[in-house]
C-alpha positions, 0 to 999 in steps of 0.5 A: 308849275308844280301841278304840271311837274307832278302830272309829268312825273305821274305820267313817266312813272305810269309809262315805266310801269307799263314798260315793266309790265310788258317786258315781264309778260314777253320775256320767258324765264330761261329753262334751267339746264340739267347737270349735263347742260343739255337744253333745247326743244324737240318736236314730234308729230304723226302716228296715233299708234306711237303717240302714247309711247312717245309721250312716255318716253318724253316724260321720262327724258324730260325728268332726266334732262329738265333743260329740254322741252318736247312737244308731241302731236298726233295726226296720222303717219302721213302727217308725220312724214310730211311734217318731218320732210318739210322741216316742220318737226324734228321727228316724224312718228311713222307706223308703216314701212316707208315708201321709196319716194320718201326715202329718196326725199331724205327720210331717215327711219329709226325702228324703235318698237313694234305693235300690230294692226288687229281686226275688231268687231262689236262684242254685242254682235249676234254672230260673235261666238261663230265668228270668234270660232271661224276667225278671219282669213286673208281671203275674207279680209280681201272680200271685205276691204278689196272686192266688197263681195263679202256683204253679210254677217252670215257669209262671215259666220257661216250661217244664214244671217242676212244682216249687212256688214258695215266695213270701216277703214280710215280717212287719214293717211295712216299706218294702221290702214297702210299696214292692213293694206300691205297684208292684203297686197293693196295700197290704203287708198284702195281699201273699201269701207266707211271712213273714220278719222284716226284710231279713236274714230274707228274704235268709237264707231265699232263700239257703237255699231253692232254691225261693224268690223274695222281694224285698229292699233293694239293700243286703242283696243286694249285698256292700258290698266287691265290689258283686256279689250275696251268696252264693246270691242273684241278682236277677231282672231286671224285664221292664218293657216286658212283652215276655216277655224281658229286653232289653239296656236291661233288663240292669243287675243285675251289680253294685250300681254298674250298678243304681244308675246305672239308678235314677239315670237312670230306667231302674229307675223309682220304684216299685220304686225309692224315696226314703228319708226321715228323719222328724221330728215337726213341722219340726225345731227341736232344733239338734243335729238340725237340724245333723245334717240339714244335714250329711246334705243337704250334705257327707254326700251324698258317702257315699251312693254309696259306701254303695251308695245313690243321691244325690238329684238337686240340685233335690231336695237344694235343696228339702230344705235349704229345708225344714230351714232351711239 
């Protein structure tokens, strides 16, 4: 009898221990609210272009509000708009102008920063000097991405080189290709070229291929510390006045800071410069999301330039603050 009682007590103790362990594993430690009492979770997905800046904003906001968790994933502007309109995330990161159909479905855009899409080639290209001197006109870009009639580096460089040009575009629905297509009067799906996934995919392809030409967001061309182009990437200046050469006022690509200034003062126009948006489904009402947007449109703007982006003009910021309800 004593043995059976001991076995019963041992079994009971074991079961209680298991229950305790399971309970300890499944119960999450509650997040402590900050002094403002703000708690909750915010989820974002979308544009590769906006991802680094969104991470910087999230890090600072969470330091100020320890009761808030922010989850961010990149996957292209198309995924961002799809996710937010289907209710999968709170905020979609979108690096292009919204389509009328998206607005009709309830997309509510807030312009939070600016950057640009820029044409890139490999810095070991044998025709580099000639191409940098002549630049890329809109007509040449159309012949590369729209009609496919510009086929050799000699045609672009103005010499007899018959080396084929390997034109790259994006495989994912994204703001970079959409903005580039908009500059050319096209849709992304009509762009010709070898399809690569995401900004990292295009940048890597160009770094490896001396025959390559493509387009990238600023943040994937320039090194965030040196502000100079990443290894084996270089920007082709755009010949905006179409005079067959790059003039002094069209030379602003040596550093990310130079290009940012040109975008800010309009020398690099929209498009291929562009607004970057955080998009909600309908006007935002979630207090945590609203607080995050208010931060971005005020104190958060100080992080825009250091992250390699261009702050929105004051008039735009004021308009967006009113749209959020600040």
